[in-house]
Every structure is written in structure tokens, then in C-alpha cells.
C-alpha angles and dihedrals in degrees: 000000000000117000131219119193118222088240092055089048090051095049101034101031120190092353089069089056093045091051093048092049094047094098104013133051094229140030132190124230115216126205115196089345095307122111105242107157143021123216126196141167119273089247091056091048091051090049092052092048090051090051090051091050092048090051091049091049092050090049091050092049090050090051091051092048091049093048094246097146141090124230111203145133123268091256092051090048093052091049091050091049091049090054091050091051093051 
């Protein structure tokens, strides 16, 4: 993963990010030598979000197939939640 120092980001601005992302989808931003942040293109961010949503959907489908769900009315649901919070 390409690295951008906070100082480079301060002096070069967005061009430092563009340069770091020219050949890789992500780059880390270091502050005082420690990796603190990751930057990516909007397209890469959208792709990662879609992957997260696909994983959540697959997990939900697996729960349904395995019978790990509760079917109840709104009132029953609120009562069950109240018991869990107590």
C-alpha cells in the first residue's frame, strides 16, 4: 500500500492523494510515522460498501435458512427488547 505522510498531504494537497492512488486502490496516511488513515477513490469505497452489504445479505439468508429468527408482533417485540435492556 502506498503511503502519504501528513506533511506531504499538507504541502501537496489532493495531488499527493492522486499520485498515491495512481497505481493502487488505497493509500495510507501516516502521522508522525504511524499509520492513522486510509484514503481511497470513491469507486473503491462504493465497491467495499457493496461487498459489506452482500456479506450482510448472505448472513441474513443463512440465519433464515437455519431458523435463527423470531416471528412476533410489534408489541411482543417491544416487550422482548425491554426485557433484554433490563
